[in-house]
C-alpha positions as CSV (number, residue, x, y, z in Angstrom):
1,M,0.0,0.0,0.0
2,K,1.3,3.5,-0.9
3,I,0.8,6.2,1.7
4,G,1.5,9.8,0.9
5,Y,2.8,12.6,3.0
6,A,2.6,16.3,2.2
7,R,3.8,19.3,4.1
8,V,3.7,23.1,3.7
9,S,5.4,25.6,6.0
10,T,2.5,28.1,6.6
11,R,-1.3,28.1,6.2
12,D,-0.9,30.6,3.4
13,Q,0.8,27.9,1.3
14,K,-1.2,25.2,-0.5
15,A,-0.3,21.5,-0.7
16,D,-2.5,20.9,-3.8
17,L,0.5,20.3,-6.1
18,Q,1.9,17.8,-3.7
19,V,-1.4,16.1,-3.1
20,D,-2.3,15.8,-6.8
21,A,1.2,14.3,-7.5
22,L,0.8,11.8,-4.7
23,K,-2.7,10.8,-5.8
24,Q,-1.3,10.2,-9.4
25,A,1.5,8.1,-7.9
26,G,-1.2,5.8,-6.6
27,C,-1.3,6.8,-2.8
28,E,-4.4,5.4,-1.2
29,R,-4.1,7.7,1.8
30,I,-2.4,11.0,2.2
31,Y,-1.4,12.7,5.4
32,Q,-0.8,16.5,5.5
33,D,1.1,18.8,7.9
34,I,1.4,22.5,8.2
35,A,4.7,23.0,9.9
36,S,8.0,24.8,9.2
37,G,11.1,22.7,8.2
38,A,12.7,23.1,11.6
39,K,9.5,22.5,13.7
40,S,9.6,19.2,15.5
41,A,5.8,18.8,16.1
42,R,4.2,17.1,13.1
43,P,1.1,15.4,14.2
44,E,0.1,13.9,10.8
45,L,3.6,12.5,10.3
46,D,3.3,10.9,13.7
47,K,0.0,9.3,12.7
48,L,1.5,8.0,9.4
49,L,4.4,6.4,11.3
50,A,1.9,4.8,13.6
51,N,-0.2,3.4,10.9
52,V,2.3,2.1,8.3
53,R,2.9,-1.6,8.1
54,A,5.5,-3.9,6.7
55,G,5.3,-3.9,2.9
56,D,3.9,-0.4,2.7
57,A,5.7,2.5,0.9
58,V,5.7,6.1,2.1
59,V,5.6,8.5,-0.9
60,I,6.7,12.1,-0.7
61,W,6.9,15.0,-3.2
62,K,10.5,15.9,-2.2
63,L,12.9,14.8,0.6
64,D,12.8,18.2,2.3
65,R,9.0,17.7,2.8
66,L,9.8,14.8,5.2
67,G,12.9,15.4,7.4
68,R,13.7,18.5,9.5
69,S,17.4,17.9,8.6
70,L,19.5,15.4,6.8
71,K,20.2,13.7,10.2
72,H,16.4,13.5,11.0
73,L,15.7,12.2,7.5
74,V,18.3,9.5,7.8
75,E,16.8,8.5,11.2
76,L,13.3,8.3,9.7
77,V,14.3,6.2,6.8
78,G,16.3,3.9,9.1
79,E,13.2,3.5,11.2
80,L,11.1,2.7,8.2
81,A,13.7,0.2,6.9
82,E,13.6,-1.7,10.2
83,R,9.9,-1.9,9.9
84,K,10.3,-3.0,6.2
85,V,8.6,0.1,4.9
86,G,10.0,1.7,1.8
87,L,10.3,5.4,0.9
88,Q,9.7,6.9,-2.5
89,S,10.5,10.5,-3.4
90,L,8.7,11.7,-6.6
91,N,11.4,14.4,-7.3
92,D,14.6,12.8,-5.9
93,P,16.4,9.6,-7.0
94,I,15.2,7.9,-3.9
95,D,13.2,4.7,-3.8
96,T,14.2,2.4,-1.0
97,T,11.9,-0.3,-2.3
98,H,14.7,-1.1,-4.8
99,A,18.3,-1.9,-4.3
100,Q,19.6,1.1,-6.3
101,G,17.4,3.5,-4.3
102,R,18.7,2.1,-1.0
103,L,22.3,2.6,-2.3
104,V,21.7,6.3,-3.1
105,F,20.1,6.8,0.3
106,N,23.0,5.1,2.1
107,L,25.3,7.6,0.3
108,F,23.2,10.4,1.9
109,A,23.5,8.7,5.3
110,S,27.3,8.4,4.9
111,L,27.5,12.2,4.1
112,A,25.4,13.0,7.2
113,E,27.8,10.9,9.4
114,F,30.8,12.6,7.7
115,E,29.3,16.0,8.4
116,R,28.8,15.1,12.1
117,E,32.4,13.9,12.3
118,L,33.7,17.2,10.8
119,I,31.6,19.2,13.3
120,R,33.0,17.1,16.2
121,E,36.6,17.5,14.9
122,R,36.3,21.2,14.5
123,T,34.8,21.6,18.0
124,Q,37.7,19.5,19.5
125,A,40.3,21.5,17.6
126,G,38.7,24.8,18.8
127,L,38.7,23.6,22.4
128,S,42.3,22.4,22.1
129,A,43.4,25.8,20.7
130,A,41.6,27.6,23.4
131,R,43.3,25.5,26.1
132,A,46.7,26.1,24.5
133,R,46.0,29.9,24.8
134,G,45.1,29.4,28.5
135,R,41.4,29.6,28.1
136,I,38.8,26.9,28.7
137,G,35.9,28.6,27.0
138,G,33.6,31.6,27.2
139,R,34.3,35.2,26.4
140,P,38.0,36.2,26.1
141,K,39.6,38.0,29.0
142,G,40.3,41.7,28.8
143,L,38.5,44.4,26.8
144,P,38.4,45.4,23.2
145,A,40.8,48.2,22.2
146,K,38.1,50.9,22.0
147,A,36.7,49.9,25.5
148,E,40.3,49.7,26.9
149,A,40.8,53.4,25.9
150,T,37.5,54.4,27.6
151,A,38.5,52.4,30.7
152,M,41.8,54.3,30.9
153,A,40.0,57.6,30.6
154,A,37.4,56.6,33.2
155,E,40.2,55.7,35.6
156,T,41.9,59.2,35.0
157,L,38.8,61.1,35.6
158,Y,37.8,59.0,38.6
159,R,41.2,59.4,40.3
160,E,41.1,63.2,39.7
161,G,38.0,63.3,41.9
162,R,36.8,66.5,40.1
163,L,33.7,64.9,38.6
164,S,30.9,62.8,40.1
165,V,30.3,59.2,38.9
166,S,27.2,60.4,36.9
167,A,29.2,63.2,35.3
168,I,32.0,60.8,34.3
169,G,29.5,58.5,32.8
170,E,27.9,61.3,30.8
171,K,31.2,62.5,29.6
172,L,32.3,59.1,28.4
173,H,28.8,58.1,27.2
174,I,28.7,55.0,29.4
175,S,26.4,53.8,32.2
176,K,27.4,53.8,35.9
177,S,27.5,50.0,35.9
178,T,29.9,50.0,32.9
179,L,32.0,52.7,34.5
180,Y,32.4,50.6,37.7
181,S,33.1,47.5,35.6
182,Y,35.9,49.4,33.7
183,L,37.3,50.7,37.0
184,R,37.5,47.2,38.5
185,H,39.1,46.0,35.3
186,R,41.8,48.8,35.8
187,G,42.3,47.7,39.4
188,V,40.8,50.8,40.9
189,K,39.3,50.5,44.4
190,I,35.8,51.8,44.2
191,G,34.6,54.3,46.8
192,A,37.9,55.6,48.2
193,Y,38.2,58.5,45.7
194,Q,34.5,59.2,45.9
195,K,34.7,59.5,49.6
196,S,37.6,61.9,49.4
197,A,35.9,64.0,46.8
198,R,32.7,64.2,49.0
199,L,34.7,65.3,52.0
200,C,36.4,68.0,50.0
201,G,33.1,69.1,48.5
202,A,31.6,69.4,51.9
203,R,34.5,71.6,53.1
204,A,34.9,73.7,50.0
205,G,31.5,73.6,48.4
206,K,32.9,71.7,45.4
207,Y,34.8,68.7,44.3
208,C,38.6,68.8,44.8
209,H,41.6,66.6,44.3
210,P,41.3,63.6,46.8
211,W,45.0,63.7,47.5
């Protein structure tokens, strides 16, 4: 028995072309989903998989209508093969009900495994390089060159004690939290200079040099 499966990504799209082709291919029953390619929830596909029996063939318009990814597609076809269910794609050279079709699909499966191995190798190479540079992962230590210059200016203005924290932030176009972050990065003790400036201001009516 041939069972068809059609999928469109949105409700605005129509599956008529797929459905007509599946009917012409001899499908006795057709399941239809409305779901994006990356979406995992496909209730009609789940129903199809629950109802197919050994000797059946699942027919699709194109391979990208069935699997969310090459890995997912390979897994689905593997599951169908274990249950002795074939897969036929009307617009791809795939028909696992025949030896030649199975060979082509096995090539796809090999490519998928090769891609996964490449990703693993690149990930490991990246981690090894990071460890060699003294990092385990995450954001690199230090600040970008532009931020480093701003941090130096923030330290200078803060140590001078002539401007309030808010005034320094406005002058450098940064928030208070960023200012404090830059000061800590520069090794400046927060509070000591502010306290001296407040004392001077209380005595002289304005901010003065904390030293």
